[in-house]
N, C-alpha and C positions, 0 to 999 in steps of 0.2 A: 363306340361299344363300350359298355361298362366292364372293368375288369375287377375280379375279386381281389380284395387287400386284406392282409392278416397282420396282427401286432401293430396297428396304428397308435401312436401317442394318444393318450387320453381315453382310448377306448378298451382298456383292460379294466372292465367294470366288475364290481362285486358288491354284495349287501351284507350287512352286519348289524348287530345290536338290535336292542329293543328299549324303548324309552318313551316318556311322556303318555302313559296309558291313562285312559278315563273310562270310568264305569257309568252306564246310563240304564237305570231300572225301567222296565217298560211299563206304562200305566194301563188302566182298563180299556183305553181307547186304541192301544196297540202303538201308541207314539212313546218317544224316549225324551221327556221334557225337561230333565235336569241332569246334568252331568256332574261327577265328582272325580278328584284326581285318585289314581290308584298308585300309591307308594309302594315300593318293595317289591314290585313285579320283577320275576327273574327271567321268565321265558314264555313264549307263545308258540306251540307247534300245532300249525294247521294240518289236518289229516283228512282230505277229501276221500270219499269212498263212493262205490257205485261205478257208473259209466262203464258197466262191464258188457262184454259181447256176447250176444246169445244168437248163434247162427242156425238157420233152417235150410234144410237140403230138399231138392226136388230133382228127379231124373239123374241122380247120381253126382250132381253138382251143387254148390253152394247157391241157394236160390235168394236168399235174404239174410241181412246180419241187423239185428236190432241192439240198440244200445240201452241199458237201463239208466234211470235217473241219477244224477250225481248229487251227491249230498256232502255238505260240509261238517266236518267234525273238528275238534281241537282239544288240546289240552293246555292248561296254563299252570305255572308254578310261581309261587310267591312267598315272600317271608311274612307279609300281613296283607290285609284287605281293608278296604273302606267299611265303615258300620254300615253303610247302605247295602253292602253285598250280603249281609247277614240273611235277608229274607230270600236271597237267590240261593243260599246254602242251607235252606232248609230250617232256619233259627227264627225264634221269635222272642221279643222282650216281654216277660210277665210282670216285671217290676224293674225299676232302674237297676241296672247292672246285673239282673238276673235273666239268663237265657235258657230256652228250652229247644230242643232239637226235634227231628223227625217231623217237621211242619211242612206245609206246602212250599214250593220252590218258585219263586218269580222269575219271568224271562227277563233278559237284559240285553243290552248292546254293548259292545267293547270297541275301543279306538286305541291303536298304539301306532308309534312310529319307528321304522327302521331306517338305516342310514345306507346311502348309496355312495360307494367309494370307486375311485379309479387310480391309475398309476401316477397322476399328476396332483389331483387335489387331496388324494388319500380319502379319509372318511368325511370330508368336507364337500364332496362334490353335489350332494343332494340327499333327498330323503323320499321315503315312501308313507303315506298315511293309510293305514288299514282299518276299515270299517266293517264291523260284524253285527248282524242283526239276528234277532230271534234265538238267542242262545240260551240254552238251559244247562245248570251244572249238576252233574252226578254227584252222590255221596263219595267222599274220598278217605282215604286212611290218613291218620294223623299219628306219627310216631314220636312218642315222647321218650326220652332217656336221661340218665343222671347227667350232671355237669361233671366234667373231667378236667385234667391240665390242658387239654385242646379243646376247648369249648366251640360249639358251632351251632348257630341260629337253626331252630326248626324250620324246614322249608313245607309249605302246604301246596298241594296240587289238586286240580279238578279235571275231570274229563268233561267236554262240552258237546252237546248236540245242537243242531240249529234248525230253525224253520224258515224257509225261504220267504221273502216278501215279493210282491208282484212289482214288475217293471214293465211299463208299456213299450211294446215292440221287441221285448226280449224275453226269455225264459226267467221265471223267478229266481231269486238269488239271495244268499245270505251274507255275502261280503262285497265290499268295493275297495279297490286300491288306487290311489292317486299318486302319481309320479311327479314330484316337484320340477324335475328336469324336462318335462314334456308339456306343462300347463303354464298358462299366464300367471305370472307372479301375483299381480293384483287380485286375480280371482281366486288363487289359492289362498291369498291372506284373508279374502272373505270367508271362505271355507272354514279356516283355522279359527277365526273370531267367532264362528257359529259354535263349532264343536268344542272350543276351550274356553269360550266366553271373552267378555271384556268389561270395562267399568260400566258399559251401558247395556249389555247383552248377557243373560243368563245362558250358560253353556247347555246345548242340547244336541241330540244326534238326529240329523235330518234324514229324511227318507232317501232312497237312490234317485228318485225322480227329482227330489228338491236339490240333491248334490249336482245332478246332471244339468240342472236349469242355471246353476252358478257359473258354469263355464261355457265359452263362446261355442264350443262344438256340441254342447249338450242339447 
């Protein structure tokens, strides 16, 4: 018989940090063909919504409980963004170095890494790769202020909505998470080469089906 155990060495897990973010602007065919590094990303806050219960009653008792569709929203904060993100933020270049706003906003994908730590390895235990699909950025506030004796860089932020993509055998989704501590290292390396690129491969964001096919259990 199995006996529950608590506080075992190496199992005090936690997640921290955000790093190695990449942006993938969606093309007219719905693919994400070319990734670019996103320097200066401060945070990503995922905010699922929906999945709300709607109870129905009959004969004085609960007869049915339906759950609404869950949607993924997020907010991102950064000190800067890649030039390619301008079209996702409603800007267009009408002349070299001259930008206009209030334009159409392109959809995009986003990849970022978070660290998995434990009581033995600290922050080096592993990591998770987060893939977000079908994101659109809403207009956001930009607060400019005078330089003082305690200067701080301006931080930019955007609220994101997402449109899920189809996944055979599952409900549509807007995000995937790959845990480096639970997948094959060689297969994970192949995925990282696709999303971050190599000397022989341009970085792109593969679909959820393509990601699943890269792993033995997929």
